[in-house]
C-alpha angles and dihedrals in degrees: 000000000000123000129212132217115225141155119282117258110210094205102046103026104045098090094047093047090051089052091051089051090051094049092047095052101127122147110217094184124087093202106041121068103174124113134172130258108200093194095229100318112089094188097047093114095068102036092097094053117109091239128009145162136195123202129190134196113226130192121180091341092307121112113232102171146014139192133184131204140176136193132214142149118253142169118256107208097200096054095030090228139123111242136183109236133188120213119211119205142149099035104171132167123186108253096241092053100051123122089031097102093259093125092043092051092049094050093044091051092049091050089051088054089050091051092048086058094049095252113175100198137017119207141177139186131220141154114281090238094056093101095167093056093043092049091048096051100036099033103040103025105031100245116160127217105254118166137001109206123176123241108215119197123189125183121236116226130190095250117086117238119235116246119202113262087225092067122085117203120191133180114238126218115245094249091050092047091050091050092050094047093050090047099047105023102025091103095046122112114276094001103167117240089214095057087137090063091051093050092048095046114116090238092059105091095193147282125270132191130200134201137155113273092239090060130082124298121260092226095101099021107124092026096078088280127139117297118224114242088238123027144148136187139184143169130224128222121197101222090169089079092068108025143357136221128231140178113256089207132001109245119220094248093048092048091047092051092048095047091046091052091049089054091050090051091055096045096041107030089162088076087078104221143356120294089212126059122237105256095177093089130049111281139186130236145199117234119213113213137168093035109172134157145168139194136064092275098037092112089073089053092050089052090049093051091049090053089049091054090047091053091045090054092046092051098042122116087247094048093129089063102036102084104155143028114220130197134171122208135178121258091250094054094095095156092053093043092051096047100039107092114229145154113246089207092064100030131087113222094195122031109177126227119193126190139193133194112235096189118071104196119119095254093051093048091049092052090047090053090053091045095054101034107040112081111245116260097179133062122264118245112214112205111226089213089068100048 
């Protein structure tokens, strides 16, 4: 029987798409055990994108596949151009309908939608161990391996972390944050042209900057004012408002840590709370984005800001749900990687981004060759709307 590809209907399709997501829940990685809980809205991860589309495959009134995509304008550091890019996520095909070109038809239809909106490049992200997905995109559809950022996950405990008294942390106004980001990250790979919309989104909790107290004030920084010799800044996105994370299976080490901590809580109740969060139930997280820094001692400031975000999560009104702080940094961001606290057990050292040129003229193909063959010299900006 033939299937058709059509647009997603939020009222009539939600339950079936959720069921497809549940049936397709397979973890290809041997080292990462986190999965998403969309809390009843299977397309929640793209609703904050400036332009998006969801397609479903239907056979005899039953949904057998789904794919999501979004469009935005970004900077490409290698070619020094603005480009319109389409992000592919959430490609799922019901297990009993695989190898019947359902996935291919969904991706082809989404790419056609990209092309109808003048998209220059299509890209996707997956775990480096997801060989089936990598083979599908690179082998059948001509995607090229592009970047390998690291996803760093750090637990939130109930005890506040001490921040050096020599570090000053200030909250920036949105206009000031936008100015600083365009000044210092505007040339970074995949920097979004609508950074102002991200900063003003209700899920963005704010932007904070850190410097040493002996350095210059932040009052004029971003308005052609003096730049501290060491500085760092970041923004925080409350992903818990749209979806949660959960462990697909409790690993032995994680279970052992949790049970040991429970025993300590019972024997020493005066310690007032567990040092480790409960990972056995779905939990929310804060996502750190727009992390940038400069100066020979800026690593200490990055560490201080991460402690600040940790404490903010621990003290939030939703602190019983916020269990981890997540960040994603490019493979070349060694300073950030070294100074961002994280658990290796929950982190992914190499996420994999793949990209494809959707325009076939000579100029576009030349730029794509530069994009995929010249080693990156700038940091990678990870959009919190696509986490």
